[in-house]
N, C-alpha and C positions, 0 to 999 in steps of 0.2 A: 179404467185407466186408459188414457190416450197416449199413444206413442207416435211421434212425428218424425218421419225419415224423408230426406230428400230423395226424389226419384232417381237421381244419379247414383246414390248409394245402393239402392235396390238393384238397379241395372248393373252396377259394378259387381255385386255379389252374384247375380245371375251369370255374368260373363266369366267370373272366376270359377264358378261351379261348372260351367260348360267346358272350360279349358281343362280343369282338373278331373272331373268325373266323366264327361262325355268324350273326352279326347279331341276336342276341337283344337286345331292348331292355332298358336298365338298370332301368326300372320293373318289368318282369316278374321280373327277378332279385331285386329288393327284395321284391316280393310273395311270391315263393317262400321267401325267407329268413324273412320275418315269419310265414308259414304254419308253417315249421319250429319257430319259437319257440312258436307257439300249440299245436301238436301235442305239444310237450315237456311241457305241463302237463295232458295227458290220460292215460287208462289205457293208451294205446298206447306211451308212452315206454319202459317196460321191455322191451316186445316188440321195438321198433325197436333199442334198444341191444343186446339179446341177439343179434338177427339180424346187426347190424353186426359185433359181436365175432366171431361164428361165421364170417362171410364173410372177415374179416381173417385169422382163424386158418387158414382153408382156403387163402387166397392165400399166407400166410407158411409154410404147411406145419407148423404147430404142432398136433400130434396128441397130446393128453394122455389 
């Protein structure tokens, strides 16, 4: 059985768990999210996207 979840949902669950279970303050999570939006407009965005896709492919076992 294959389950497909968007990465943003997985990261949202991780952020929620960090806030509730680890005691991370909400403002820190907001700053990290805003930093992500800022980084997405730099030259690092394609590198991060490529690395994320490669990591997901390794986890999923997609070897092309």
